[in-house]
C-alpha positions in Angstrom: 14.8 2.6 2.6 14.8 2.4 -1.3 12.5 4.6 -3.1 8.9 2.7 -3.9 8.0 4.8 -6.9 4.4 6.6 -6.6 3.9 5.4 -10.6 4.2 1.7 -9.8 3.0 1.5 -6.5 -1.0 0.5 -7.7 0.9 -2.2 -9.2 2.1 -3.5 -5.8 -1.3 -3.4 -4.6 -3.9 -3.4 -7.1 -4.7 -6.8 -8.9 -7.5 -6.0 -11.7 -8.5 -8.1 -14.5 -8.4 -11.6 -13.2 -10.2 -14.2 -15.1 -10.6 -17.5 -13.9 -11.1 -19.1 -17.5 -7.9 -17.4 -18.6 -5.4 -20.1 -20.7 -2.7 -21.3 -19.1 0.0 -19.9 -21.8 1.3 -17.4 -19.6 1.9 -19.9 -16.9 5.3 -20.0 -15.4 6.5 -23.7 -16.0 10.0 -23.1 -14.6 10.7 -22.6 -10.8 13.9 -21.9 -8.9 14.7 -25.3 -7.3 16.5 -25.8 -4.1 15.7 -25.9 -0.3 16.4 -26.9 2.9 17.4 -30.7 3.8 15.0 -32.7 5.3 11.4 -33.8 4.4 10.9 -35.8 1.5 7.0 -34.2 0.8 6.7 -32.6 -2.7 7.9 -28.8 -2.7 6.2 -25.7 -1.6 6.4 -23.3 -4.7 6.7 -19.8 -3.0 6.3 -16.7 -5.9 7.3 -13.5 -4.4 7.6 -10.0 -6.5 10.4 -7.3 -6.6 9.4 -5.7 -3.4 12.6 -3.4 -3.4 15.7 -2.7 -4.7 18.1 -5.3 -6.4 19.2 -6.6 -3.1 15.7 -7.8 -2.2 14.9 -10.8 -4.1 18.7 -12.5 -3.7 18.4 -12.3 0.1 15.0 -13.2 0.1 15.7 -16.4 -2.2 18.4 -17.1 0.2 16.0 -16.9 3.2 13.5 -19.4 1.4 15.8 -22.0 0.6 17.4 -22.1 3.6 14.1 -23.5 5.0 14.4 -27.0 6.5 11.2 -29.0 6.8 10.2 -31.2 9.5 10.1 -34.8 7.9 7.0 -35.3 5.8 6.6 -31.5 5.0 8.1 -30.2 1.8 10.9 -27.8 1.3 10.5 -24.6 -0.6 11.3 -23.5 -3.8 11.4 -19.8 -5.0 10.4 -17.9 -8.1 10.4 -14.1 -8.5 7.2 -12.8 -10.7 7.9 -9.6 -12.1 5.6 -6.9 -11.9 5.0 -6.3 -15.6 1.8 -8.4 -16.3 1.7 -10.0 -13.0 -1.7 -10.3 -13.0 -1.9 -12.2 -16.4 0.7 -14.8 -14.8 -1.0 -15.3 -11.9 -4.4 -15.5 -13.3 -3.1 -18.1 -15.8 -1.3 -20.1 -13.6 -4.1 -20.3 -10.8 -6.6 -21.2 -13.2 -4.4 -24.1 -14.6 -3.4 -25.4 -11.3 0.1 -24.7 -11.9 0.8 -21.7 -9.7 2.4 -21.4 -5.9 1.1 -22.8 -3.0 2.1 -19.5 -1.2 2.6 -15.9 -2.9 2.5 -12.6 -2.3 1.3 -10.0 -5.3 -1.1 -7.3 -5.7 -2.8 -6.3 -2.4 -6.2 -6.9 -3.3 -4.8 -10.2 -5.3 -6.0 -12.6 -2.3 -9.2 -11.6 -1.9 -10.3 -11.5 -5.6 -8.9 -15.6 -5.8 -10.9 -16.1 -2.8 -13.9 -14.9 -4.3 -13.3 -17.6 -6.8 -12.5 -20.2 -4.2 -8.9 -20.8 -4.9 -7.6 -19.3 -1.5 -6.8 -21.4 1.5 -7.8 -19.0 4.6 -5.4 -18.3 7.1 -7.4 -19.1 10.3 -5.6 -22.1 11.1 -2.1 -20.4 10.5 -3.3 -17.4 12.6 -4.7 -19.7 15.4 -1.1 -21.4 15.5 0.9 -18.0 15.6 -1.1 -17.0 18.3 0.9 -19.7 20.3 4.1 -18.8 19.2 4.2 -15.3 19.3 3.9 -14.2 15.6 0.4 -12.8 15.9 0.8 -10.7 18.9 3.8 -9.4 16.8 1.4 -7.7 14.4 0.7 -3.8 14.4 -2.5 -3.7 16.2 -5.6 -3.7 14.0 -3.4 -5.2 11.0 -4.8 -8.6 10.8 -8.2 -7.5 10.6 -7.6 -5.5 7.3 -7.4 -9.6 5.6 -10.3 -10.6 7.6 -13.6 -11.6 5.2 -16.9 -13.1 5.8 -15.5 -16.8 5.0 -11.9 -16.2 7.1 -8.5 -14.3 6.7 -7.7 -14.3 3.0 -3.7 -13.5 3.7 -1.5 -12.7 6.5 -0.2 -8.9 6.3 3.5 -8.6 4.8 4.6 -4.9 3.9 2.8 -1.7 4.2 2.3 0.9 1.5 1.4 4.2 3.2 0.6 7.6 2.4 1.8 10.4 4.4 3.0 13.7 4.7 6.5 15.3 3.7 8.2 18.5 4.1 11.3 20.4 3.2 12.3 21.9 6.5 14.6 24.3 5.1 11.6 25.9 2.9 9.1 25.7 5.6 12.1 27.7 7.7 12.9 30.2 5.0 8.7 30.8 5.1 8.7 31.6 8.7 6.2 28.7 9.7 6.4 25.4 11.6 4.9 22.3 10.6 1.4 22.1 10.3 -1.0 20.2 13.1 -4.6 20.5 11.7 -6.2 21.4 8.5 -6.3 25.6 9.7 -2.6 25.4 10.2 -1.9 23.8 7.3 -3.4 26.1 5.0 -1.4 28.9 6.8 1.7 26.9 5.9 0.8 26.7 2.3 0.2 30.6 2.1 3.7 31.4 3.7 5.1 29.0 1.3 3.3 30.2 -1.8 4.9 34.0 -0.9 8.4 32.2 -1.6 7.2 30.7 -5.0 6.8 27.3 -3.3 3.7 25.2 -3.6 2.3 23.4 -0.4 0.1 20.9 -1.9 2.6 18.9 -3.6 1.2 15.7 -5.3 0.8 14.4 -8.8 -2.2 12.6 -10.7 -1.0 11.9 -14.0 -0.6 9.0 -16.3 0.5 5.8 -14.0 0.5 8.0 -10.9 -2.3 7.2 -8.3 -1.1 9.1 -5.3 -3.5 11.8 -6.3 -6.3 9.8 -5.6 -5.0 8.1 -2.6 -4.7 11.6 -1.0 -7.7 12.8 -1.8 -9.3 9.5 -0.1 -7.1 10.1 3.0 -8.1 13.4 3.5 -12.0 12.3 3.5 -10.6 9.4 6.2 -9.2 12.3 8.1 -12.3 13.9 8.5 -14.1 10.8 9.6 -15.3 9.8 5.8 -14.3 7.6 3.2 -15.8 5.7 0.1 -17.5 2.6 1.6 -20.3 2.1 4.1 -20.4 -0.9 6.9 -22.3 -2.8 3.7 -19.2 -2.6 1.5 -21.3 -0.3 -0.7 -20.1 3.1 -2.0 -21.3 6.0 -0.1 -19.3 9.2 -1.4 -21.7 12.1 -0.8 -21.5 12.5 2.7 -21.1 15.5 4.6 -17.5 14.4 6.0 -16.3 13.9 2.5 -17.7 17.0 1.0 -15.9 19.0 3.7 -12.7 17.3 2.8 -12.9 18.1 -0.7 -14.3 21.3 -0.4 -10.9 21.9 1.7 -8.8 20.7 -1.1 -10.6 22.9 -3.8 -10.1 26.0 -1.4 -6.3 24.9 -1.5 -6.3 24.5 -5.2 -8.2 27.8 -5.9 -5.7 29.6 -3.7 -2.5 28.5 -5.8 -1.3 26.3 -3.3 -1.2 23.2 -5.6 0.9 23.0 -8.7 -1.4 23.9 -11.6 0.2 20.8 -13.5 -0.6 18.2 -10.9 -3.3 16.8 -12.6 -0.6 16.0 -15.3 2.2 15.1 -13.0 4.0 11.4 -13.0 5.8 10.0 -10.3 8.9 11.6 -12.1 7.5 14.8 -12.5 6.7 15.0 -8.7 10.2 14.2 -7.5 11.8 16.8 -10.2 9.4 19.4 -8.4 10.7 18.5 -5.0 14.5 18.5 -6.2 13.6 22.1 -8.0 12.6 23.0 -4.6 9.3 23.9 -6.1 7.5 21.6 -3.4 7.8 22.4 0.4 5.1 20.3 1.5 3.0 17.5 0.2 2.1 14.0 0.1 3.7 10.6 -1.0 5.0 7.0 0.2 7.6 6.2 2.7 10.1 6.2 -0.2 10.0 9.8 -1.1 13.0 11.0 0.5 15.2 8.1 -0.8 14.0 8.6 -4.4 14.2 12.5 -3.9 18.3 12.5 -4.8 20.1 15.4 -4.4 20.6 18.2 -2.2 17.0 18.1 -1.0 17.1 14.3 0.5 18.4 15.3 3.6 15.9 18.0 4.1 12.7 15.9 3.7 11.0 15.0 6.8 7.7 12.9 7.5 5.2 15.2 8.9 2.7 14.4 11.6 -1.2 13.6 10.9 -3.2 16.7 10.6 -6.0 17.0 13.1 -9.4 17.4 11.1 -12.1 20.0 11.7 -14.3 16.7 13.1 -11.3 16.5 15.6 -10.0 13.2 13.9 -6.9 12.0 12.4 -6.5 9.4 9.9 -4.7 8.5 6.7 -4.9 5.8 4.0 -2.6 2.9 3.6 -2.4 -0.3 1.6 -1.3 -3.6 3.7 0.3 -5.9 1.0 0.1 -9.7 2.0 0.8 -13.3 1.5 -1.6 -15.7 0.6 -2.2 -19.5 0.6 -3.9 -21.4 -2.2 -5.8 -24.5 -2.3 -3.7 -25.9 -4.7 -0.7 -27.1 -2.5 1.0 -30.3 -2.3 -0.1 -29.9 1.6 -1.6 -27.4 3.7 0.5 -28.4 6.7 3.5 -27.8 4.4 2.1 -24.1 3.4 1.8 -23.5 6.8 4.9 -24.4 8.3 7.0 -22.8 5.7 5.0 -19.4 6.4 5.8 -20.0 10.0 9.6 -20.3 9.1 9.3 -17.3 6.7 8.0 -14.9 9.4 10.1 -15.8 12.1 13.2 -15.3 9.5 12.2 -12.7 7.1 13.7 -9.4 9.2 16.8 -9.0 7.5 14.6 -8.0 4.2 14.2 -4.9 6.5 17.4 -4.5 8.7 19.6 -5.1 5.7 17.5 -2.3 4.2 16.6 -4.0 0.8 13.8 -1.2 0.1 10.7 -3.4 0.7 7.9 -1.4 2.3 7.3 -0.8 6.2 7.2 -4.1 8.3 4.1 -5.4 9.7 5.9 -6.8 12.5 6.7 -4.6 16.0 9.6 -6.6 16.4 11.4 -5.6 13.1 10.4 -2.0 13.6 12.1 -1.9 17.2 15.5 -3.1 15.6 18.1 -0.6 16.1 18.5 -0.8 12.0 15.2 0.0 11.6 15.1 3.1 14.1 18.3 4.4 12.8 16.1 6.5 10.0 13.9 8.7 12.2 11.6 9.4 9.2 10.6 5.4 9.8 10.0 5.9 13.5 7.7 8.9 13.3 5.8 7.0 10.6 5.4 3.9 12.7 4.6 5.9 16.2 2.4 8.5 14.6 0.9 7.5 11.4 0.5 3.5 11.7 -1.9 3.7 14.6 -4.2 6.2 12.8 -4.2 4.5 9.5 -7.4 2.7 7.4 -7.9 0.9 4.2 -10.1 1.7 1.1 -13.1 0.1 3.1 -13.2 2.8 5.6 -15.3 4.3 7.1 -17.3 1.3 7.3 -14.8 -1.1 8.3 -11.1 -2.1 7.7 -11.2 -5.7 6.1 -10.3 -5.2 2.5 -12.9 -7.2 0.0 -12.6 -8.0 -3.9 -14.8 -5.0 -5.2 -12.3 -2.7 -4.0 -10.2 -3.6 -6.8 -13.2 -3.1 -9.3 -14.0 0.3 -8.4 -11.5 2.5 -6.7 -7.8 1.0 -6.9 -6.4 2.7 -9.8 -9.5 2.8 -11.8 -10.7 5.4 -14.1 -13.4 6.7 -12.1 -10.8 7.4 -9.6 -8.4 8.9 -11.8 -11.2 11.3 -13.2 -12.3 12.4 -10.1 -8.6 13.2 -8.7 -7.8 15.4 -11.7 -11.3 17.2 -11.5 -10.3 18.1 -8.1 -6.9 19.1 -8.5 -8.0 20.9 -11.8 -10.5 23.1 -9.6 -13.0 22.5 -12.2 -16.1 21.4 -10.1 -17.5 21.5 -6.9 -17.3 18.7 -4.1 -20.5 17.9 -4.1 -20.7 17.2 -7.8 -17.2 15.4 -8.2 -18.2 13.0 -5.3 -21.9 12.3 -7.0 -20.2 11.5 -10.2 -17.4 9.4 -8.7 -20.7 7.4 -6.3 -22.8 6.8 -9.7 -19.2 5.4 -11.6 -18.5 3.4 -8.5 -21.9 2.0 -8.4 -22.0 1.1 -12.2 -18.6 -0.8 -11.9 -20.0 -2.7 -9.0 -22.8 -3.9 -11.0 
């Protein structure tokens, strides 16, 4: 898979600063034209993001424009939306009713717009997919991450994941096997340190949110997390304190790079390439981004069992949403049905898009040719949780305002990685800041 830059991963999920009253000056007036034959209804505008490498959008556009709707339903037009200023682009267009009928976007975008009354819920579409097999093709529990009190705000599209990686040569030189639980992970870190290698490799500098993701992932791994069942911040729990104390112990033992709190994604990749990171935490695209003689040595680790006896991790289910501003809701749903039945080439032709949401795509020979992909799907996907853990799996709009790339989460991660705090103190500060943002 093509690299998914850690530094830009937030822009591929979060959707901050949406203002319902933003003027339409930034709205896109021009849209790619074209579409399949058949149907005389007004065309459905599909906006998609650059989810992969240079091959992604041309192939995605080809799939979109090949859609041949039934009579009376609209064909599809295609527009690529850049990540730069995408929040302004969408908020302006949606506010002025010049936006798309169907789009992807930031991972919390659908929940923000649903809260503003702009989203056409996907319940009817999902009901139809229960009859044609698409619904049962989603990984277990994935559709539920889209569920809100009023309905399904979107449908899962591609998965941005946080997992462990290790350099098999460096572990072998240190005389240790890949860890299976927190205790054996600490032992791996200690063995690597003797060779001048860090075992808790990540970064939390400018534009890199992976550090905060991994801290949340360790809380989830121990049965904790940041939100309770009432969707309120609940940070200062025994599970979270134990998890952050474990990380602080790694930091204070010298198993983490002292500069980790300042590292960008480029710095992190440089440390992998320099063989200074022997074990660490990143997205699914790390090996593709870590070019050079280390790429072939990078292997996805197995999920760790925590002291509570649990396994868990953090992922971000990117999604596709429908809007109320559509020429025809039937046309929007018909196009999405076609798209999900025909989108597998985006993965089988290795365009660099995130992990697939459908079991049938993950089961193709092309996808299974990468053993790291297989390991993520088989071992990690079943234990992933969203930001909403431990209170639930469904995302909600306040997540974007409180934890997804926000200043309190960055400050929290940097304080832990700097070793300049206690677990309870850092979590208490985070709790207070999150509560303030939710007000």
